[in-house]
Structure formats: structure tokens, C-alpha cells
C-alpha positions as CSV (number, residue, x, y, z in Angstrom):
1,M,0.0,0.0,0.0
2,I,1.3,3.5,-0.9
3,G,0.8,4.9,2.7
4,E,3.2,2.3,4.3
5,P,6.5,3.9,5.4
6,K,8.6,1.9,2.9
7,H,6.4,3.3,0.1
8,R,6.1,6.9,1.1
9,T,6.8,9.3,-1.7
10,L,7.4,13.0,-2.0
11,I,6.2,14.3,-5.4
12,V,7.2,17.9,-6.1
13,L,5.4,19.5,-9.0
14,S,7.4,22.6,-10.1
15,G,7.0,25.1,-12.9
16,L,5.9,28.6,-13.7
17,P,2.3,29.8,-12.9
18,G,-0.2,28.6,-15.5
19,T,1.7,25.5,-16.7
20,G,-0.8,23.1,-15.2
21,K,0.7,22.0,-11.9
22,T,-2.5,22.3,-9.8
23,T,-4.6,20.5,-12.5
24,I,-2.0,17.7,-12.6
25,A,-1.9,17.6,-8.7
26,R,-5.6,17.1,-8.6
27,E,-5.4,14.2,-10.9
28,L,-2.6,12.7,-8.8
29,V,-4.5,13.2,-5.5
30,A,-7.5,11.3,-7.0
31,R,-5.2,8.3,-7.7
32,V,-2.7,8.3,-4.9
33,P,-3.7,8.5,-1.2
34,S,-1.6,11.5,-0.2
35,I,-1.3,14.9,1.5
36,Y,-1.6,17.8,-0.9
37,L,0.5,20.9,-0.1
38,R,-0.1,23.9,-2.3
39,I,2.3,26.8,-1.8
40,D,-0.2,29.3,-3.2
41,A,-2.7,28.3,-0.4
42,I,-0.1,28.4,2.3
43,E,1.3,31.8,1.2
44,H,-2.2,33.2,0.9
45,A,-3.1,32.0,4.4
46,L,0.1,33.5,5.8
47,K,-0.7,36.9,4.2
48,T,-4.3,36.7,5.5
49,A,-3.2,35.8,9.0
50,S,-0.7,38.7,9.1
51,G,-3.2,41.2,7.5
52,S,-0.5,42.2,5.1
53,A,-0.4,42.0,1.3
54,E,3.4,41.9,1.3
55,D,5.3,39.0,-0.1
56,V,5.9,36.4,2.6
57,G,9.4,35.5,1.3
58,P,10.5,31.9,2.0
59,A,7.9,31.4,4.8
60,G,5.4,29.5,2.6
61,Y,8.1,27.1,1.5
62,V,9.4,26.7,5.1
63,V,5.9,25.8,6.3
64,A,5.5,23.4,3.4
65,Y,8.8,21.6,4.1
66,A,7.8,21.2,7.8
67,L,4.3,19.8,6.9
68,A,5.8,17.5,4.3
69,R,8.4,16.2,6.8
70,S,5.7,15.6,9.4
71,N,3.4,13.7,7.1
72,L,6.2,11.7,5.4
73,A,7.4,10.7,8.9
74,L,3.9,9.4,9.5
75,G,4.2,7.2,6.4
76,M,2.0,9.4,4.2
77,S,2.9,10.3,0.6
78,V,3.0,14.0,-0.1
79,I,2.3,16.0,-3.3
80,A,3.8,19.5,-3.3
81,D,2.5,22.0,-5.8
82,C,4.9,25.0,-6.1
83,V,6.8,27.1,-8.6
84,N,10.0,25.9,-6.9
85,P,12.0,28.4,-8.8
86,L,15.4,28.2,-7.2
87,S,18.0,25.5,-6.8
88,V,17.9,26.2,-3.0
89,T,14.2,25.4,-2.9
90,R,14.7,22.3,-4.9
91,E,17.5,21.2,-2.7
92,A,15.4,21.8,0.4
93,W,12.7,19.3,-0.9
94,R,15.6,16.8,-1.5
95,V,16.7,17.2,2.1
96,V,13.1,16.6,3.3
97,A,13.0,13.4,1.3
98,T,16.4,12.2,2.6
99,E,15.6,13.0,6.2
100,T,12.4,11.0,6.0
101,S,13.8,8.1,3.9
102,S,11.2,8.9,1.3
103,H,11.3,8.3,-2.4
104,L,11.4,11.7,-4.3
105,V,9.8,12.3,-7.7
106,E,10.8,15.7,-9.0
107,V,8.6,17.0,-11.8
108,E,9.0,20.1,-13.8
109,V,5.8,21.1,-15.6
110,V,6.3,23.4,-18.7
111,C,4.0,24.7,-21.4
112,S,6.0,24.9,-24.6
113,D,3.1,26.6,-26.4
114,V,3.6,30.3,-25.4
115,V,0.2,31.3,-26.8
116,E,-1.5,28.6,-24.8
117,H,0.4,29.4,-21.7
118,R,-0.5,33.0,-22.0
119,R,-4.2,32.1,-22.6
120,R,-4.2,30.0,-19.4
121,V,-2.6,32.7,-17.3
122,E,-4.9,35.5,-18.6
123,N,-8.1,33.5,-18.5
124,R,-7.9,31.4,-15.3
125,E,-10.0,32.3,-12.2
126,A,-8.7,32.0,-8.7
127,D,-9.8,28.9,-6.9
128,I,-8.6,30.3,-3.5
129,A,-10.9,33.1,-2.2
130,G,-9.1,36.4,-2.3
131,F,-6.0,35.1,-4.0
132,A,-4.5,37.4,-6.6
133,L,-3.4,35.5,-9.7
134,P,-0.2,36.7,-11.4
135,S,-0.4,38.6,-14.7
136,W,1.3,37.3,-17.8
137,E,3.9,40.0,-17.3
138,A,4.5,38.8,-13.8
139,V,4.9,35.2,-15.1
140,L,7.4,36.3,-17.7
141,G,9.4,38.3,-15.1
142,H,9.3,35.5,-12.5
143,D,12.7,34.4,-11.2
144,Y,13.2,30.8,-12.4
145,E,16.6,29.2,-12.4
146,A,17.4,26.5,-14.9
147,W,17.6,23.0,-13.5
148,G,20.9,21.4,-13.0
149,T,19.6,18.0,-11.8
150,S,17.6,15.3,-13.4
151,R,13.8,15.4,-13.1
152,L,10.7,14.3,-15.0
153,V,9.7,17.1,-17.5
154,I,6.1,17.2,-18.5
155,D,5.0,19.5,-21.3
156,S,1.3,20.3,-20.6
157,A,0.9,21.6,-24.1
158,L,1.5,18.1,-25.3
159,V,-0.1,15.9,-22.7
160,S,-3.4,16.1,-20.7
161,A,-3.4,16.3,-17.0
162,S,-4.6,12.7,-16.9
163,E,-1.7,11.6,-19.1
164,A,0.7,13.6,-17.0
165,A,-0.6,11.9,-13.8
166,D,0.0,8.5,-15.6
167,L,3.6,9.5,-16.4
168,I,4.2,10.5,-12.8
169,W,2.5,7.3,-11.5
170,R,4.8,5.3,-13.7
171,R,7.9,7.1,-12.4
172,M,6.7,6.4,-8.8
173,R,6.3,2.7,-9.6
174,E,9.8,2.5,-11.2
175,R,11.5,2.8,-7.8
């Protein structure tokens, strides 16, 4: 069973806003009994709790790492949905997996069709009450370091969310 300690997995979905991470995460959660951690929801909750519209900096990720660590230690699998733009944030997820003796599946979600990516960004509606979605200009200006490590790359312009979940599921089973 997936929830048993020897099978716990940390799946980290990374990529710019609008590439399809959340849609893919929803497909995965429907298939894999797991804890779902969405950085957008965590950061929005932190802003709401503080009463400030200011950027929360690394706090959202720090909270997510702690929640992932706690749930992995309990034997649960975790799906993290985040931009994960920097090598330091990616390394932190690797540390969480190592510290909890969990299998790690790193996924970078991209959308190679720029017109489609822009359409998604400009036409989506927030599914978190009060959450401000980024503009296309903000997405283009987002800090996002190139990856220097191996990961599963999924192009959401070429595969559906269901097909992406199948690819991730196969990667999980390969271990």
C-alpha cells in the first residue's frame, strides 16, 4: 500500500504559474492517497493571517517543508504544488525526502506553447478566495533558475493532466 512507510513518496510539481501544476496535482491526489501541499494556499493563508499584502518571502516554503516532513514521517505520501524556482528550494525538498527516507519524484511542468500558456494565465480564475493571480507580465518576469539536476519534465501543451498523472505514477512505480 502506498501509505506504508517503505512506500512513502514526495512528489514535487514545479514550474511557472499557469503551466498546469495544480490541475495535474488534482489528478494525482485522486489516484494516490496523499497529503496535498499547495504553496499558493499556504502563502495566501500567511498573508491573510498577518493582515499584510506583502510577499511572505520563503515562509510559505518553510511551512510546506515542515508539513511534508511531518506527514512523510507518519508514512504518508505528499504531493507539493509549487513554482519551486530556485536551486535552493529544490535542494530543500531533496533534504526533506532524505531526512524521512522517502522516495522523491521531482517533476518540472512546462508549457511549450507560449500562446496557450498566456491564454491559461490570462483566463484562469482564482480557486482560492481572495487570492490574486499573477499577470502574464509577472509570469514572464518570475525568477526561475534552470535545473541542474535530473527530473521528469512534463509539457502540458503536449499531454493532458490525466496523461501527466499517468507518467508520474509510472515514475513512482519505477522505484
